[in-house]
N, C-alpha and C positions, 0 to 999 in steps of 0.2 A: 504493500500500500504506500502510495506517495505521501510525503509529509503534508499535512493539511495546510492549505492556504486560506486564512481567514479574511473576512471582510476588512477588518481593521484591528489587528492584534496589538497588544501593548508592546512598546519598544523602549527599553531602558537606556539611559544615556551613559551610565557608568558610575555616576556619583551618588546614586540613590542609597546604596548600602553604606557608603561613608557617612552620609548625613544622618541616616537612621541610627548608625552606631553612636553618633554624637548625641542624638536624642536619648538613647538608652543610657549613655554615660551621665547625662544630666538628670535622668529619672523623671523628666517631664514628658511622659508619653500620653497623658490625658489632654483634654482640650486646654488650650492656651499653652504658650511656650514660644521660644525663640523662632522656631521655623514657621509657626503660624504667622507671626509678624513679618518674617522674611518673604513668605509666599504672597501675602497681601501686598507688600511693597513691590515685589517683582511684577505683579499684575498691574498695579498703578503705574509703574514706570514704563511698562511695555505698551499699555493701551492708552495712557494719558488720562484715565479716569481719576478724579480727585480723591475718591474714597473707595475702599474695597473691604469686603467681609467674607472670610472663608467659612463655608457652611458644609453640611453633610451631603448635600446633593443640589443639582440644578433646580429640581422641583421645590426643595426647601427655600431656595432663593426666590423663586417666583411667588411662593406662598407669603414670604415675608414682605415682598414688594406690594402685593395686594393688600395685606393687612395695614401696612404703613400708609397706603393711599386711601384707607378707610373704605375699601370695597366690602360691601356687606350683603347679607341675604337679600335676594331679589334684584340686586343691581345687574345691569347688562354689561358684559365685557366682550368686546370683539376679539376674535382669534383667527389665526390661520387654520383653514380646514386641512391643508396638506402638511401634516406634521405628526410628530410622536405624541402620544397621549399625555406625557409628562407636562407638556405645555398647557394642557386643559385641566388636569387634575387639580392644580392649585386653585383654579376658578371654582371647582366643585367644593373644595375644602372650605371656601368662604361662603358657600351657599348662594353664589352668584350664578347668573345665566350666561353660558357661552353663546355667542352668535358667530357663525362661521362664514368666513369670506374666502372666495376662490382665488386661484393663482392667475398669473399672466404667462404667456408663452415666452416673453422676453427674458424672464428670470426663473420661472417656475415657483417663485415666491408670491406672496399676496399682491394682487393687482391694485395699484393706487387708484386706477379708474373705478374699479368695483367698490373700493373703500369710499370714494367720493360720491358715487351713485347711491350707495346705501345711506350715507349721512344726509344726502339731499332728500331722500324719500322717507326716512324714519320719523316718527312722531316725537320721540324723546331720544336725545343723544345718549349713547352709552358713556359710562364713566371712564373706561380704560380700554386699552388695546394691547394684547400680547401678540407681538409679531415674531414669527420664527424666521431666522436666516437658515434656509434649508440646505442640508448637505455641505455646509461650510461656505456657501455662496451668499453674497450680500443681496438683500432685497433692494428695491428702489427707495432706500431709506430716507434720503433727504426730502423727497417729495412727500413720502408718507408722514414724516415727522412734521412737515409744514402743515399738512392737512389736519393732523391731530391738534397741533397748537391753535390753529384757526378755529377749531371746533371745541376747544376746552376739554380735550380728551387726554388723559394720562397715557404715555407710551412706555411700555415695558418690552425690551428686546430680549427674546429668547435666543441668545447667541451660544447656546449649549454646544452646537456643532461648528461654530464659526470663529473660535478664537484665532486671531491673526488675520481675519478677513478685513479688508479695508475698502471704504468708499470715499473717493475724493480725499485721500490721505488721512482719513479719520477711521478709527477702529469701530467695527460693529460692536454694539453693546454700549456705546458712549453717546449715541444720538438722542436717546429718550430720557425719561425720568429715572429709569433703572435699566441695567443690563445684567444678564445672567450667563455664566459660563459653566460647563460641565466637565468633570474629569473622570467620568465613568470609564470602565475598562476598555471600551472600544474607541474612545475619543482621540483626537490628534495629540493631546497631552493627557496622560492618565496617571492618577494616583491610586487606582483601584476603585475609587469612588470619590464623592465630594463635589463641591461646586463653589462658585465665587459670585457674590452679589456686588455690583459696582454702581456708582452713581456720582454725578458731579455735585450733588447736594449732600454735603457732609452731615447735616443734621438727620437726613434720612438714614444714613448708614449707622449713625449713633443709636437711633431708635431701633434699627434692625439688630444691632448688637444686644440691646436690652431684651428684645423679644426672643432672640436666639439662645439666651442664657437663662431661660425660665422666668424672665421678667422680674428679677430680684431687685428690690429697691436698695438704695445706698444706706444700709443700716448694718451694724455689727452683727445683728441677728438676721435670720431669714424672714423678710417681710415682703408681701406680695399684694399689690393693689390692682394689678392686671394679670391675665394669664399669658403664659409664654410657651416656648418650645425648647426642646433639647436639640438644637440645630447647629451647634458649633463644631468645626472641624478639629480632628485630633492633631497633635504635634507630629506624630509618626507619619500620618498621611501627608501633612504639609511639607515634611522633609523630602518626600518623594517629589512633590510638586515643585519645590525649589530647584531640584536637580533637573527636572523635565523642562522647566522654563529656560534653562541655560542653552537648550538646543531647539527651542520652538521654531526659529527661522529655518533651521536645517530640516525639520520635519515638514514644514510647509513646502519647502523647495522639493523634497522628495515626493510628497503627495502630488504636487503639480507635475513633476516629471513622470510619475506613473500615469497620470491622466494623458499627458502628451504621447506616451507610448501607445496607450489604447487608441488614441485618435489617429496616430500614424498607421497602426496596423489594421485599423477598421475603416479608415476614412473613405475608401473607395466603395464601401457597401452603402448603396443609396438609401436603403430602408432604415438605417441607423442614424439617429440624431442624439447628440450629446447635450448634457445640461449646459445651457449658455452662461456666459459671464457678461454682466453689464459693463458698458463703457465706463471708464474712470473707476473701475473697481478691481480688486485682487481678491479672489476667493482662496480659501485654503485647500479646496478640493478634497475635503475629508473623505468622501467616497466618490468614486467615478460612477456617475449615473447616466443612463442612456435609455432610449426608447426604440422599440422595433415597430415598424409600420405593419409588417405581415407576420413575422415569426412569433410564435408563442413564447413568452418569457418562461413559462413553466417548463417547456421543452429544454430551454437553455439551462435552467436551474438543474434539471435532472441529469443532463449530460456532464455538466461541470461537477456535480456531486459524485458521479462515477469515477472521476479522477481526483476526488477528495479536495475540491475547491468550493469554498462557500460563496454563495450569491444570495440575493434577497430581492423580492419585489419592492418597488417604491412604496412609500407610506400609503396605507389605505386611508383615504380622507376621513376626517372625524365625522362629517355629516352622514357618512355611510355606516358608522359604527352603531350597533344596536343600542348601546348606552345613551346615544344622543338622538334617538329617533324622533323625539319631541322637541328638539332644539331648533331654533331659527337658523337659517342659512341664506346667503346671498351668492348665487352661483351662476357660472356660464358654461360649465362642463369641462373646463380645462384640467382640473385636478383629477376628475374621474378618468379622462382619457389618458393622462400620465400614469395613473395607477394601473389601468388595464393593459398598458403596453410597456411599462418601464421596469428597469432592473438596475440594482446596484451590484457592481462586480468587485472582486477582491482588490483591495487598495491598501494593504498593509505596507508600512514604510520599510519593512525588512525584505520586501519582494525585489527580485531582480528583473531586468529587462527580458530575460529568457522566460521567467515565470509569466509575465504579461503576454509574451508572444505565444506561449503554449495555450493560454486561455483564449486568446484571439483566434488561434487556429481552430479551436473547437467551435467557437461562435461562427466563424466563417463557413464551416461545413454545414451548420444548421440553417444558415441564411440562404443557402443555394436554392 
């Protein structure tokens, strides 16, 4: 059996163990510690965000953002339909109502035109919008941020997949009121789990810190006037993150190179379209994503599995999930078409050009 090629496997930089050993030497393995501070600092310095908070997951970061913005039961929150459910679960935690918006063909992310049309037609403006930057590629974020500001809507960027993606020289996650990054096991930078909440409003992050540490008041004894959560990242995980941040640009370069290999080897197959990249943006190409006009992606998945290579359909839109059968949505069919025809192929940064060529040869045979 061939060694398995995963969609996006962890890739250690080399310094993780050294930093973890320092954590153990200090005995600060629990939440808080030197490396939590260092990890937050590295994210601030890299993205340009004024404040950052290391938390247990990207979803925890989204939940904190909604809580701080006072999103409550019954409130409407806009969201990308073409996304992972973690983007939406935080809305449910607050008892709010998700309203799903469709994608555009130019980016596969939320359509700014559909956003504007929905806002022009709705009777009551939603309070917030959780926008996903899909597969590490920037949405049309400047236009979307402008629309949200004009309509008094809080903007939260789910940049879980897009650390290092840039639009007009500015990092995704830093355009809105909040941004959230994820360090789950398959992300471009992984700590095995965890996330980072960022904002240019330092008071927001101070409040998030309060809620993420069980909302304990500043007393010598434990006093609580509000409820909170156990959402703070551990010092051990943060040490891994510090080491990973040292090579983030190398990882982005390799992801983009892998994408370029796929495009080179498959570019002459007319029925294949790759996920586009907006002008004036640089995506991190977390996963190479493509659609087939005629060939079944299920057929491709099966033949790749035969040689021990992982692949996966594009996200099933949230408006098609049974959980959200009664939720509102504003659609034009783009995300459904992408789901019906699309596939993510193996994009691990440990892959070689020969690995990509082998996968492409299999795909070519099935597209004849």
